[in-house]
C-alpha positions in Angstrom: 2.9 -11.5 10.9 5.7 -10.1 13.3 8.7 -11.0 10.8 6.8 -9.8 7.8 6.5 -6.4 9.5 9.8 -6.3 10.7 11.4 -7.3 7.6 9.2 -4.6 5.9 10.3 -2.0 8.4 13.9 -2.8 7.4 13.7 -3.0 4.1 11.9 0.7 3.9 15.0 2.2 5.3 17.1 0.5 2.4 14.7 1.8 0.0 16.6 3.8 -3.2 15.8 7.4 -3.7 12.5 7.1 -5.9 12.8 8.5 -9.7 10.1 10.6 -11.7 10.9 9.3 -14.8 7.1 9.9 -15.9 5.9 13.5 -17.2 2.6 14.6 -17.8 2.8 17.0 -21.0 -0.4 18.4 -20.2 -0.1 19.7 -16.6 3.6 19.7 -16.8 4.5 17.7 -13.7 6.7 14.7 -13.4 5.8 11.3 -11.6 6.8 8.1 -10.4 6.1 5.2 -12.7 5.4 1.6 -11.7 8.7 0.6 -13.0 10.6 3.7 -10.8 8.6 2.1 -7.6 10.0 -1.3 -8.3 13.6 0.2 -9.1 13.6 1.7 -5.8 12.2 -1.0 -3.7 13.3 -4.4 -5.3 16.7 -4.5 -4.0 15.6 -4.0 -0.4 12.7 -5.9 -0.6 14.6 -9.4 -1.9 17.4 -8.7 0.5 15.0 -8.9 3.5 13.2 -11.7 2.3 10.2 -10.0 0.8 8.4 -10.2 -2.5 5.6 -8.7 -4.0 3.2 -10.7 -6.4 0.2 -9.6 -8.5 -2.6 -11.5 -9.7 -5.7 -10.9 -11.3 -9.0 -12.4 -10.3 -12.0 -11.7 -12.7 -12.0 -7.8 -12.5 -9.9 -7.6 -9.1 -6.3 -6.7 -8.9 -4.7 -8.6 -5.9 -1.0 -7.7 -4.5 0.5 -10.0 -2.1 3.5 -9.3 -0.5 5.0 -12.5 0.5 7.8 -12.9 3.3 10.3 -15.9 3.3 8.6 -17.4 6.6 5.4 -17.8 4.8 3.6 -14.7 6.4 1.8 -12.4 3.9 0.1 -9.4 3.7 -2.5 -8.7 0.9 -4.2 -5.7 -0.6 -6.8 -5.3 -3.7 -8.4 -2.9 -5.9 -11.4 -3.2 -8.3 -10.6 -2.8 -11.7 -13.1 -0.7 -13.5 -12.7 0.6 -16.9 -15.2 3.3 -18.4 -16.1 1.5 -21.4 -18.0 5.0 -22.9 -14.5 6.8 -23.1 -14.2 7.9 -26.6 -10.5 8.7 -26.3 -9.4 5.2 -25.8 -9.9 1.6 -27.5 -11.1 -0.7 -24.4 -7.7 -3.0 -24.5 -5.8 0.3 -24.2 -7.8 1.4 -21.4 -7.7 -1.7 -19.9 -3.9 -1.8 -19.8 -3.4 1.6 -18.4 -5.8 1.2 -15.7 -3.9 -2.4 -14.6 -0.9 -0.5 -14.8 -2.1 2.6 -12.8 -3.7 0.2 -10.1 -0.2 -1.8 -9.7 1.5 1.3 -8.9 -1.1 2.4 -6.9 -1.0 -0.5 -4.6 2.3 -1.3 -4.5 3.2 2.7 -3.5 0.5 2.5 -1.1 1.4 -1.2 0.7 5.4 0.0 1.0 4.5 3.5 2.0 6.4 4.9 -1.0 5.5 8.5 -1.9 5.1 8.8 -5.7 4.8 12.8 -5.3 2.2 13.6 -8.4 1.7 10.0 -8.5 -1.3 10.0 -11.0 -0.4 10.5 -14.8 -3.7 11.9 -15.7 -4.1 9.3 -18.3 -5.0 6.1 -16.6 -7.3 8.1 -14.2 -9.7 9.3 -16.9 -10.6 5.4 -17.6 -10.9 4.8 -14.1 -14.5 5.5 -12.6 -13.9 4.7 -8.9 -11.2 2.3 -7.4 -11.7 1.1 -3.7 -8.9 -0.7 -1.9 -7.9 -2.2 1.1 -4.8 -0.2 1.5 -4.3 3.1 2.5 -3.2 6.1 0.5 0.6 6.3 0.1 2.4 8.2 2.7 5.7 10.2 2.5 6.5 8.8 5.8 6.2 5.4 7.7 6.6 4.1 11.0 10.2 3.0 12.4 10.8 -0.6 13.3 10.9 0.4 16.8 7.7 2.2 16.7 6.1 -1.0 14.9 7.4 -3.2 18.0 6.0 -0.9 20.7 2.3 -1.0 18.6 2.7 -4.6 18.7 3.7 -5.0 22.3 0.3 -3.6 23.6 -1.9 -4.6 20.4 -4.6 -7.1 21.2 -3.6 -9.8 18.8 -5.5 -12.9 17.7 -4.4 -16.5 18.2 -2.2 -16.5 15.3 -0.3 -13.4 16.6 -1.8 -11.5 13.7 -4.1 -8.0 14.0 -7.5 -8.8 14.0 -10.1 -7.1 11.0 -12.1 -5.7 14.0 -8.8 -3.6 15.4 -7.7 -3.0 11.8 -11.3 -1.0 11.4 -11.1 0.5 14.5 -7.5 2.0 13.9 -9.0 3.3 10.7 -11.7 5.1 12.2 -9.4 6.0 14.9 -6.8 7.5 12.3 -9.7 9.2 10.1 -8.5 7.1 7.4 -11.0 6.5 4.4 -9.6 3.5 3.2 -8.7 0.4 5.9 -5.1 -0.7 7.0 -3.7 -3.9 6.8 -1.1 -3.9 9.4 0.2 -1.6 12.2 2.9 -0.7 9.7 0.7 1.3 7.8 -0.5 3.6 10.6 0.3 7.2 9.6 3.8 8.3 11.7 1.7 11.5 13.0 -1.0 8.9 14.5 1.5 6.8 16.4 1.4 8.4 20.0 -2.3 8.4 19.5 -2.8 4.7 18.7 0.0 3.7 20.9 -1.6 5.4 24.1 -5.6 4.1 22.7 -4.3 0.4 21.9 -4.3 -1.0 25.5 -7.9 0.4 26.0 -9.3 -1.7 23.0 -11.0 -4.8 23.7 -12.1 -7.2 20.5 -15.1 -8.8 22.8 
């Protein structure tokens, strides 16, 4: 997964400023829409051989970030609609949950900070979502930092980060949602994880 991570780190440096075209009239704040996030990131991703693909499997939304090398990162969330919500018809509620979940997954996987990213409408239709991606962060690791982590991390036979290590890093960082790659480690935890990685044993 080294090529994908390197390409993603480079793409992040080329993301355009994120616009906040959405507006919550009830709480009076602006937020980034799914279209805003796509507009901010799409060109840089494409330039670096990356493409995000959404698929729906029953009630699970899956986001796969593909690299031209064939490597990929995958994140998912369960689509849960409150059928007892009287404010919205079921098809409308489903559509809002789907759009909101796409925005959440894309922002989380790419490390894009959407500021006040919850528009408050779709959230009323969601009981609870679980995702394999960390929450969006306002900053991200540099390519050099990721390279340092990769150099000391105990990888599997394919050169990927094993699930056991991902789980351990998630706990070490105090995150409530599992990370998918070293690139998703919070910047303020970089030194801690860099010092700790050589001591980790897969056995």
